[in-house]
C-alpha positions as CSV (number, residue, x, y, z in Angstrom):
1,M,38.6,-35.6,106.2
2,S,38.3,-34.0,102.9
3,D,39.6,-30.4,102.3
4,E,36.0,-29.5,101.1
5,K,34.5,-30.7,104.4
6,T,37.3,-29.1,106.4
7,Q,36.6,-25.8,104.7
8,L,32.9,-26.1,105.3
9,I,33.4,-26.7,108.9
10,E,35.7,-23.7,109.2
11,A,33.1,-21.6,107.4
12,F,30.3,-22.7,109.7
13,Y,32.4,-21.8,112.8
14,N,33.2,-18.5,111.3
15,F,29.5,-17.8,111.2
16,D,28.9,-19.2,114.6
17,G,30.4,-16.4,116.6
18,D,29.4,-17.7,120.0
19,Y,30.3,-21.3,119.3
20,D,27.0,-22.7,120.4
21,G,26.6,-25.0,117.4
22,F,24.1,-22.8,115.7
23,V,24.3,-19.8,113.4
24,S,21.7,-17.2,114.3
25,V,20.2,-14.9,111.7
26,E,22.1,-12.0,113.4
27,E,25.5,-13.8,113.2
28,F,24.7,-14.8,109.5
29,R,23.8,-11.2,108.6
30,G,26.9,-9.8,110.4
31,I,29.3,-12.1,108.4
32,I,27.5,-11.7,105.0
33,R,27.5,-7.9,105.3
34,D,31.2,-7.9,105.9
35,G,32.2,-10.2,103.1
36,L,29.5,-11.0,100.5
37,P,27.4,-8.8,98.2
38,M,23.9,-10.0,99.2
39,T,20.9,-7.9,99.6
40,E,18.7,-8.1,102.8
41,A,16.1,-10.0,100.7
42,E,18.7,-12.5,99.5
43,I,19.9,-12.9,103.1
44,T,16.3,-13.4,104.3
45,E,15.6,-16.0,101.5
46,F,18.8,-18.0,102.2
47,F,18.1,-18.1,105.9
48,E,14.4,-19.0,105.6
49,A,15.2,-21.9,103.2
50,A,17.9,-23.2,105.7
51,D,15.5,-22.7,108.8
52,P,12.1,-24.0,107.5
53,N,10.8,-24.1,111.2
54,N,11.6,-20.4,111.6
55,T,13.6,-20.9,114.7
56,G,16.1,-18.1,114.0
57,F,19.0,-20.7,114.0
58,I,20.5,-23.1,111.6
59,D,22.8,-26.0,112.5
60,Y,25.7,-27.3,110.7
61,K,23.7,-29.8,108.7
62,A,21.3,-27.2,107.4
63,F,24.2,-24.8,106.7
64,A,26.0,-27.4,104.7
65,A,22.9,-28.4,102.8
66,M,22.1,-24.8,101.9
67,L,25.7,-24.1,100.7
68,Y,25.7,-27.2,98.5
69,S,22.4,-26.2,96.9
70,V,23.6,-22.7,96.1
71,D,26.8,-24.2,94.6
72,E,24.7,-26.5,92.4
73,S,22.4,-23.8,90.9
């Protein structure tokens, strides 16, 4: 497994506080507020893009896709 993929998996599980395989919007906000300078609007925009069905949760695949899209912009 590549170092990049390992880091991405570790990041996902850092966000997934209850280890259910999904990151809730609350888990996401909690981690972001502790470590990254994002506004509430930026958090909402990121999460809505990763959760187009508005379930309130994102899985690993959506999490990885969003991080890659942010990295490329």
